[in-house]
KEMARLUM-366775 format. One record per residue (C-alpha): residue number from 0; residue in one letter; x, y, z. Coordinates in nm, 2 decimals, padded with zeros to 4 digits, always signed. Example, Ala and Ser with C-alpha at 12.3 -4.5 7.8 and 13.67 -1.06 7.14 Angstrom:
<pts>
<pt num="0" residuo="A" east="+01.23" north="-00.45" up="+00.78"/>
<pt num="1" residuo="S" east="+01.37" north="-00.11" up="+00.71"/>
</pts>
This chain:
<pts>
<pt num="0" residuo="M" east="+00.00" north="+00.00" up="+00.00"/>
<pt num="1" residuo="R" east="+00.11" north="+00.36" up="-00.06"/>
<pt num="2" residuo="I" east="+00.18" north="+00.61" up="+00.21"/>
<pt num="3" residuo="G" east="-00.17" north="+00.78" up="+00.19"/>
<pt num="4" residuo="E" east="-00.34" north="+00.45" up="+00.24"/>
<pt num="5" residuo="L" east="-00.13" north="+00.36" up="+00.53"/>
<pt num="6" residuo="A" east="-00.19" north="+00.70" up="+00.69"/>
<pt num="7" residuo="S" east="-00.56" north="+00.65" up="+00.64"/>
<pt num="8" residuo="R" east="-00.57" north="+00.30" up="+00.78"/>
<pt num="9" residuo="V" east="-00.38" north="+00.39" up="+01.10"/>
<pt num="10" residuo="G" east="-00.54" north="+00.73" up="+01.15"/>
<pt num="11" residuo="T" east="-00.23" north="+00.95" up="+01.11"/>
<pt num="12" residuo="T" east="-00.08" north="+01.18" up="+00.85"/>
<pt num="13" residuo="T" east="+00.17" north="+01.11" up="+00.57"/>
<pt num="14" residuo="R" east="+00.39" north="+01.37" up="+00.74"/>
<pt num="15" residuo="A" east="+00.40" north="+01.16" up="+01.06"/>
<pt num="16" residuo="L" east="+00.49" north="+00.85" up="+00.86"/>
<pt num="17" residuo="R" east="+00.77" north="+01.03" up="+00.69"/>
<pt num="18" residuo="H" east="+00.89" north="+01.15" up="+01.03"/>
<pt num="19" residuo="Y" east="+00.89" north="+00.79" up="+01.16"/>
<pt num="20" residuo="E" east="+01.08" north="+00.69" up="+00.86"/>
<pt num="21" residuo="S" east="+01.34" north="+00.97" up="+00.91"/>
<pt num="22" residuo="L" east="+01.39" north="+00.83" up="+01.27"/>
<pt num="23" residuo="G" east="+01.44" north="+00.48" up="+01.14"/>
<pt num="24" residuo="L" east="+01.12" north="+00.35" up="+01.31"/>
<pt num="25" residuo="L" east="+00.95" north="+00.28" up="+00.98"/>
<pt num="26" residuo="S" east="+01.09" north="+00.17" up="+00.65"/>
<pt num="27" residuo="A" east="+00.94" north="+00.15" up="+00.31"/>
<pt num="28" residuo="D" east="+01.02" north="-00.03" up="-00.01"/>
<pt num="29" residuo="R" east="+01.03" north="+00.19" up="-00.32"/>
<pt num="30" residuo="T" east="+00.86" north="+00.12" up="-00.64"/>
<pt num="31" residuo="A" east="+01.03" north="+00.18" up="-00.98"/>
<pt num="32" residuo="N" east="+00.88" north="+00.53" up="-00.99"/>
<pt num="33" residuo="G" east="+01.00" north="+00.61" up="-00.63"/>
<pt num="34" residuo="Y" east="+00.67" north="+00.57" up="-00.45"/>
<pt num="35" residuo="R" east="+00.68" north="+00.43" up="-00.10"/>
<pt num="36" residuo="E" east="+00.52" north="+00.09" up="-00.06"/>
<pt num="37" residuo="Y" east="+00.42" north="-00.05" up="+00.28"/>
<pt num="38" residuo="S" east="+00.31" north="-00.39" up="+00.40"/>
<pt num="39" residuo="E" east="+00.06" north="-00.52" up="+00.65"/>
<pt num="40" residuo="A" east="+00.35" north="-00.55" up="+00.90"/>
<pt num="41" residuo="D" east="+00.40" north="-00.18" up="+00.87"/>
<pt num="42" residuo="V" east="+00.04" north="-00.12" up="+00.97"/>
<pt num="43" residuo="R" east="+00.12" north="-00.31" up="+01.29"/>
<pt num="44" residuo="V" east="+00.44" north="-00.11" up="+01.35"/>
<pt num="45" residuo="V" east="+00.27" north="+00.23" up="+01.31"/>
<pt num="46" residuo="E" east="-00.02" north="+00.11" up="+01.54"/>
<pt num="47" residuo="E" east="+00.23" north="+00.02" up="+01.80"/>
<pt num="48" residuo="I" east="+00.41" north="+00.35" up="+01.77"/>
<pt num="49" residuo="R" east="+00.09" north="+00.55" up="+01.80"/>
<pt num="50" residuo="T" east="-00.04" north="+00.35" up="+02.09"/>
<pt num="51" residuo="L" east="+00.28" north="+00.40" up="+02.29"/>
<pt num="52" residuo="V" east="+00.31" north="+00.77" up="+02.21"/>
<pt num="53" residuo="G" east="-00.06" north="+00.80" up="+02.31"/>
<pt num="54" residuo="V" east="+00.02" north="+00.68" up="+02.66"/>
<pt num="55" residuo="G" east="+00.32" north="+00.91" up="+02.70"/>
<pt num="56" residuo="F" east="+00.61" north="+00.74" up="+02.54"/>
<pt num="57" residuo="A" east="+00.86" north="+00.95" up="+02.35"/>
<pt num="58" residuo="L" east="+00.91" north="+00.83" up="+01.99"/>
<pt num="59" residuo="E" east="+01.27" north="+00.71" up="+02.07"/>
<pt num="60" residuo="E" east="+01.12" north="+00.49" up="+02.35"/>
<pt num="61" residuo="T" east="+00.91" north="+00.30" up="+02.09"/>
<pt num="62" residuo="R" east="+01.22" north="+00.17" up="+01.91"/>
<pt num="63" residuo="P" east="+01.26" north="-00.16" up="+02.11"/>
<pt num="64" residuo="F" east="+00.89" north="-00.23" up="+02.05"/>
<pt num="65" residuo="V" east="+00.93" north="-00.17" up="+01.68"/>
<pt num="66" residuo="E" east="+01.24" north="-00.38" up="+01.66"/>
<pt num="67" residuo="C" east="+01.06" north="-00.66" up="+01.84"/>
<pt num="68" residuo="L" east="+00.78" north="-00.66" up="+01.59"/>
<pt num="69" residuo="R" east="+01.03" north="-00.65" up="+01.30"/>
<pt num="70" residuo="A" east="+01.20" north="-00.95" up="+01.45"/>
<pt num="71" residuo="G" east="+00.88" north="-01.15" up="+01.40"/>
<pt num="72" residuo="Y" east="+00.72" north="-01.14" up="+01.74"/>
<pt num="73" residuo="A" east="+00.34" north="-01.11" up="+01.76"/>
<pt num="74" residuo="T" east="+00.36" north="-00.82" up="+02.00"/>
<pt num="75" residuo="G" east="+00.61" north="-00.54" up="+02.05"/>
<pt num="76" residuo="D" east="+00.64" north="-00.61" up="+02.42"/>
<pt num="77" residuo="S" east="+00.76" north="-00.97" up="+02.38"/>
<pt num="78" residuo="C" east="+01.13" north="-00.88" up="+02.40"/>
<pt num="79" residuo="S" east="+01.34" north="-00.80" up="+02.70"/>
<pt num="80" residuo="A" east="+01.44" north="-00.46" up="+02.56"/>
<pt num="81" residuo="S" east="+01.07" north="-00.36" up="+02.55"/>
<pt num="82" residuo="V" east="+01.01" north="-00.48" up="+02.90"/>
<pt num="83" residuo="A" east="+01.31" north="-00.27" up="+03.02"/>
<pt num="84" residuo="V" east="+01.15" north="+00.04" up="+02.86"/>
<pt num="85" residuo="Y" east="+00.82" north="-00.05" up="+03.05"/>
<pt num="86" residuo="R" east="+01.02" north="-00.07" up="+03.37"/>
<pt num="87" residuo="R" east="+01.18" north="+00.27" up="+03.31"/>
<pt num="88" residuo="K" east="+00.85" north="+00.43" up="+03.22"/>
<pt num="89" residuo="I" east="+00.69" north="+00.29" up="+03.54"/>
<pt num="90" residuo="A" east="+00.97" north="+00.43" up="+03.75"/>
<pt num="91" residuo="E" east="+00.92" north="+00.77" up="+03.58"/>
<pt num="92" residuo="I" east="+00.55" north="+00.75" up="+03.66"/>
<pt num="93" residuo="D" east="+00.63" north="+00.66" up="+04.02"/>
<pt num="94" residuo="D" east="+00.86" north="+00.95" up="+04.05"/>
<pt num="95" residuo="C" east="+00.60" north="+01.18" up="+03.90"/>
<pt num="96" residuo="M" east="+00.34" north="+01.06" up="+04.14"/>
<pt num="97" residuo="A" east="+00.57" north="+01.12" up="+04.43"/>
<pt num="98" residuo="G" east="+00.63" north="+01.47" up="+04.32"/>
<pt num="99" residuo="L" east="+00.26" north="+01.54" up="+04.27"/>
<pt num="100" residuo="A" east="+00.19" north="+01.40" up="+04.62"/>
<pt num="101" residuo="A" east="+00.45" north="+01.64" up="+04.76"/>
<pt num="102" residuo="V" east="+00.28" north="+01.93" up="+04.58"/>
<pt num="103" residuo="R" east="-00.06" north="+01.82" up="+04.70"/>
<pt num="104" residuo="S" east="+00.06" north="+01.79" up="+05.06"/>
<pt num="105" residuo="Q" east="+00.20" north="+02.15" up="+05.04"/>
<pt num="106" residuo="L" east="-00.13" north="+02.28" up="+04.90"/>
<pt num="107" residuo="S" east="-00.33" north="+02.10" up="+05.16"/>
<pt num="108" residuo="A" east="-00.11" north="+02.25" up="+05.44"/>
<pt num="109" residuo="A" east="-00.15" north="+02.60" up="+05.28"/>
<pt num="110" residuo="M" east="-00.53" north="+02.55" up="+05.28"/>
<pt num="111" residuo="R" east="-00.52" north="+02.47" up="+05.65"/>
<pt num="112" residuo="G" east="-00.35" north="+02.80" up="+05.73"/>
<pt num="113" residuo="G" east="+00.01" north="+02.72" up="+05.65"/>
<pt num="114" residuo="S" east="+00.20" north="+02.89" up="+05.37"/>
<pt num="115" residuo="L" east="+00.36" north="+02.79" up="+05.05"/>
<pt num="116" residuo="S" east="+00.69" north="+02.93" up="+05.15"/>
<pt num="117" residuo="G" east="+00.99" north="+02.71" up="+05.20"/>
<pt num="118" residuo="A" east="+01.16" north="+02.46" up="+04.98"/>
<pt num="119" residuo="A" east="+00.96" north="+02.41" up="+04.67"/>
<pt num="120" residuo="P" east="+00.90" north="+02.05" up="+04.56"/>
<pt num="121" residuo="E" east="+01.04" north="+01.93" up="+04.23"/>
<pt num="122" residuo="P" east="+00.86" north="+02.06" up="+03.92"/>
<pt num="123" residuo="L" east="+00.56" north="+01.88" up="+03.81"/>
<pt num="124" residuo="C" east="+00.63" north="+01.58" up="+03.60"/>
<pt num="125" residuo="M" east="+00.62" north="+01.59" up="+03.22"/>
<pt num="126" residuo="F" east="+00.43" north="+01.26" up="+03.18"/>
<pt num="127" residuo="T" east="+00.14" north="+01.29" up="+02.94"/>
<pt num="128" residuo="P" east="-00.14" north="+01.06" up="+03.05"/>
<pt num="129" residuo="L" east="-00.36" north="+00.85" up="+02.83"/>
<pt num="130" residuo="R" east="-00.63" north="+01.07" up="+02.69"/>
</pts>
């Protein structure tokens, strides 16, 4: 299938697909006239990328999942490198939650008549939750 059809099937843009290709996350065969050609396996790769990005993964963090799919596994999280990324992401979320709990505690204390002065907690996390 050509790039427009792939974009339509997975609900993204051709620009996003070209970006994934520029990062080495997606590859296309080229026809004699230079058109990109994608396979059903590429549909699965893009779906995996979009799912992971949708729950807060950076594009680079999707690489082990993509490589796992390309290696022939049925799911992108079947490989140890993918599981390692899950573990790192869970640790990031745990750190984020701890930071948010500290901010919440300070705000609750301020509501009870305390103040927000003193050492400020770490900045709020940058995690983008599932929409």
